[in-house]
N, C-alpha and C positions, 0 to 999 in steps of 0.2 A: 319592200322599205326606202332599201340603200336610193331606187330612185325619186321616194319623196325626199328625201335626204337631200339628195345631188338638185331637187328642183326648188325646194325651201333654200339651199344655202345661194343659187343663181340667182333667188328673188329677192334675196337679199343683197344679193353682190350688184343688181342695175341696179336698183335704189337706190341705195350708196354710192353707185359709180356717178350720178349725177352730183351729189357732195363733190367729190373728187375734181369735177371742172371746174366747178364755182370755190373752192376751198381760198385758194391764192384770191380772187376775188374779197374775199372779208376780209382778210388779213392784209389790202394797199387802200381797202376801199376809204373814201374821204369821213364815214363815219361806220364803223367795221363793227359796232354793235347792234346797229339795225342790220347790217347784210346780214352775221351771224346769225339773229335773232328769227331772220325770215330763214334763212339753210335749217335749224331748226324743227320753225315751225313745217316744214315742206317734208321735211324727213318725219316730224312725228303724222303726218297725213296720209304717210306712204306705208303704217306699221299697222298691222293687224294688231286686233288684243291680242293675240297666244305672244306677240312678238315683243309687244309695251308691258307684256308680265316677264318677260325669260328679260327684261331691258334694265328690270330693279332691281339683281343677285351681284352679285362678286361673291364670287368661289374662288376656290385654293385649282393651282393647274391640274392636279390628278380628279377632277370631275370632270375635266375638260377630254386632257393626253392622259401619261404617264407621267409620272414622280416627276421625272425631270428630261423628259423627253417628249414629243406629238403623242409619238405610239400611232395604233393604226384605227384610232376614231376620232381622234380628234374633231375631222370635221363635221364626220355624224352626229357626236355629240355634242357637238356647236350649232349644227343647224335643229336639234330638238330641241336648244336652250339658246338661247343667241344671248345671253348674260351681255354684263356692261362692262364686266371686269375681272381682273383675274387677282389674288394677292397671294407674292411668293412668303416663302417663307424658309428655316435654314436648310430644310430638308430638300430645296428644292433646286438649291442653288450651288451647284460643281465647282465652275467655274470658270472665268469670265466668258469667254467661248460659247461653252452651251450657253450658259443665262442670257444672252446676243442672241442664237439661235434662234432656243425654243419663246423664246421671247417676241423675237420675228418672225417665224408660223405661225404664232397666234397672231399674230394685228397681220397676217395677208387672211383671217376667216370674214372679216369685214373692211368695207371700203371707209367705216366712219368709226376712227379709234377707238381701241378700247382704251381702259385702263388701266394701266399696267401696276400693282402697286406693293410696299412692305413696309415696313415696320423699324425703320434706321433713327430711331432717336438719341442715339450714342450711349455710350456708356457701358449698359449691363445686357442692354437692348437693343444688338445689332444682327442682324440676320447674313453677314458676310465673314468667311473665313479668312483671317489678314495675310494669310498664307496662299491662298486662290486667287487675292480681289484686290486692285489698286484703289477700295476703299477708307477713306480715313478713319483712325481711330483715334474714337474721341473719349475724352472722359466725360466722367457723368454732367448732367444737367446740372446737378447740384453744383458740383465743381465747379462748371461756368459762372453759375449766379452767384459764389461766394466771390468771385472775384470783382463783383460789383460793374463790372465793364461787359455792357449789354454788346458791344460791337462784338464780341466773343461768340455771343452768338448767332450773330450772324455771319462773322467767316466760318466757323463751323457748319452750321448750316447748308450756305452756301457752295463750299466744298463738297459738303453728301453732297447736297443734288444735282453738281457740276459729276461725282461720276458715276450716281445715276442714271442723269442721261446717258452719259457715254453706254450704258448697259442695256437702256428701253426702255428704263422706266418711263412713269411720270408722275404720280403718286407717291408721297411721301406720309405717315399718318403719324405727323407728327407737328406741330413740339406740344410736348405735355403740356395745359392746359391748368395741372393742380396747387394745389397750395397745402405744401406737406408740412397740416397746421396739427397735427396728431403724430405722435414721436411712435408712436407706433405700429403706423402703420407703412409696413415694410414692404405689399404690395408697387406701393407711388413709391414710398420715401426717393433716394436721390434721383427720381426720375423727376421729378421735377426742382425747377428752380427755385425756390427761396421757401420758408413755409408763413411767409408773408404774399399779402396780394400785391404792395406794391415791389416787394423784390421781383413778385415773380412775372408782371405785366409788362415789364419794359425788356425782358430776353424771348418774351413771346411772341412781342412787337415782331425785335430785331431776328428774329427766329423765322418768322411770316413772311418778312422779307427778303431771307438770304435765299430760301427755297425758289419763291417767288422769280427771284433776278438768276434763280438758275434753269428759271421755264418748266418747276417743277411744282406741281400743286401739293400745298399742303393741307392739316387738317387738325386745328385743337381739338384735345379732349383731354380728359376724358367728362365732358356735359355734366350736369351742371358742376363738378367737382367732387375728386373721387377721392382728396386729401383728407377728409375726418373719418373714413374708414378705415377698419382696420379686418374685417375679412375682405377675403377675393373671390368676386365673381367667377370667376374662374371653376371654379370648383364647389360654389352655393351662396346665399343669399352675403348679401352687403349692405347694411345700414348706414346712412348718415343722417345724425340725429339734429342734424342744423334746422334754424325756423327759418321763416321765411324772409326773415328781416337778416339775421345773419348771412344766410345767402346771397340776396341782393347785396349788403356792403362790403361783402371777402369775397363770395367763393366765385363770383360772375365775372367781377374788375380783369382778371386775366384774358378769358373768353371775352369779351367785348374789347379788349385793344388787340387781340386777335383779327375779331371782327371787323372793326378800322382799320386794320393796316390792309383789309382784300382780302382775307384768308377765307378760300374759297369750298371749305368743308368742314362741317364740325361734327365729329364722330357725341353719340347720346350714349353713356355706361348704364350700365344694368343697376345700377343701385339704385332701392328705396328711399323716398325723402320723408315718412308719414309728416315729421310736422311740418311741410308743405303744401304736398300731396294730398293730407287726409285719408289717404291707402295705402296700400302695401303692393301698389304696381312697381316695379322697375320704371327707371326714367326714362328708357327704349323705348317703352310701352305706353308711356303717360302721359297724355295729350296736353295733360297742367301742365307739363315740363316743356314740353317740344314746342307744341304749337302757341301755348299759354307761353311762355318766358322766352323759350329761343326764338318763335316766330313774331309773336304781336310785340312784348316788351321791347326784345332786345332789337328787332327789328332785320334778323337773318334774312335772305334773301337767296341764298349759296343752297349748294347739298346740303343735306343731314341726312348724317352713316348711320346706322344699330351698329354697336360695338358684335363680336362674334354672337350669332343666335345659338352655336355651339353649346356656347357658356351653361355648366352648371346653375348658374341664376334664371337663368328660361330655361332650360332642357326640367328643368325638376319642379317647371308649375306646369308647362305650357306644351302642348304639342309644336309638332313640327306646322301643322299646318295653322295655329292658332296663332303662336308669337308673331309671323311675318303679317296676318291681318291686323293682328293689335298694331305694330308699329307704323301699318302705313296709316291708319284711324292716329295714331299719336300725333302725326304731318309726320316723319321720315320719307326719304325718298330710297336709297342703296340699302336694300338688306346684306349683312355682312355674310357670307360661311352657313348659311343656312344649315339644320341637322336634315336634314331630307332635302333635296333639293326636287326632287320630282314632286311630295308631297306638300311644300312649302307652294309652288307654281300652282297645282290640282286648289289648295286651297283657299289662294287667292281669286283662280277665277272661279270658284263657286262663289265668295264672297262679292262678287259683281254679279254676276247669275242671278244673287239672289235677293240682289239691292242691297246689298247689308255696305259695298265699298260701290261709288259710282266709275264711269269709267272715263268721267273728265277727270277723278281724283286722280286716275293712274296717269292720266293725263299730266300735267299740273309736276307730279314727280320723273316723268321720261322725257319733260319737255329742260328742266334743271339738269339732267341727267344728260340728254346731250350736248346742249351745251357747255358742259363739261370738257366731253369726252374730245369737242373738236379744238376749245381751245386748246387742253394740254397733251391734243393727242399726237404723241411722237409723229405716229404715221402720217399726220397733214403737215409735216413740215417737211420732207422728206418727197 
C-alpha cells in the first residue's frame, strides 16, 4: 500500500513538475490568460478520473495530517485523495511559526499549488488569536458599513489579506454579501455590512478589491442571500421566504457587485428558497439556484463552492454520497468539508460510472479549480 501511495505521489509530482517549469512563463507572458488556460488544460489532460474527483474537494487539515502538524500519514493520505484545498480553523492555528510550517509542508505535496483557506471576516468571525498572530483585529462588518465609507472595507481586507499571505494562505472566505434584512437573524447579523442592498454592495466591492490587491482570492457568501432567514444551517433547515422578484431586486445586488469587481469565488448557502425554486432543496444542491441564477443569469464563470457539507441542513436529509453528487449536478465546483471523504469520493465515482454525471462535467469544474490554484497559489510565486 505504501509503495502504491509513493508511486501515485511521484506520478502527481512529475505531472505537476512540468507546470512548475512553465509557471513563470504565464505570469510574464504577453497574453497571460491564454497561457494560463493552456497550462490548465495540459494539467487536466494528465489527470486520471480518480485524481479529478479528488480535486473537487476541500477538507480540514486533520483529514490529511494531524490537527496542528503534518503527522506521520500526510503524504499517504494525500496520495489517496489529492484534494485541491484545505480550510484552517482556530483549532488548527497555534501561532505563526506552526501555521507557516504546516502550510509549507502541505504545499510540498503537489507541484500545483493547493488552495489554503480560512474564514477571516472580521468581528466575531476570526480564526486567529491576537496573542499569537499579527493579524488585524477588525470590528464587525456592520460597524464598518455604518461608517458610510466603503474605503474602510478596502483597508480592512487589504490589511487582512497581507497578513494571511504572510502566513501562507491564498483564500479568504470573505466578504459576506448578505443583507441583514431580518433583525431576528443572529446567524448573519453584524457579519453583514448593512440592512439594505445599496448599503452592502459598495462595501462588498471594496472588500473584494482589498483582498485581490493582497493577492488573496476572495469568496462572496452566502449566495443567494442568507440575511432573511432566522435558523442556522449549521444545525438544521433555514428557509428564506423571499420571492423571485425580491431575490433579484434586493438579495442578489451585493453578489453582483462582488462578481463585477472580479471576485473569483462564490460560496452557496444551504438555505431553502421555496418561493423561488418551487421545491425544498438547499440552494447549494439546487440547479435552479446555482446553474440557473448564478451561472446563466448572472454570468458567473468562476469557482462555485458549497458551504460546509457537514452542516445539519445537508446531513439531516442527504447521505455522504448523495450530497456531493447533487451539488455537482447543481453546478458547484468545490465540495467543502464532505461529511465522509471516502464515501463522498465513492459516491461521485459511482455516479460517473452509472452515467448520472459525465466525466466532461467533472472536467468543467476541475478546469476552473486548477486555474484558481495556479493563479492564487502561494507556491507558484516562490
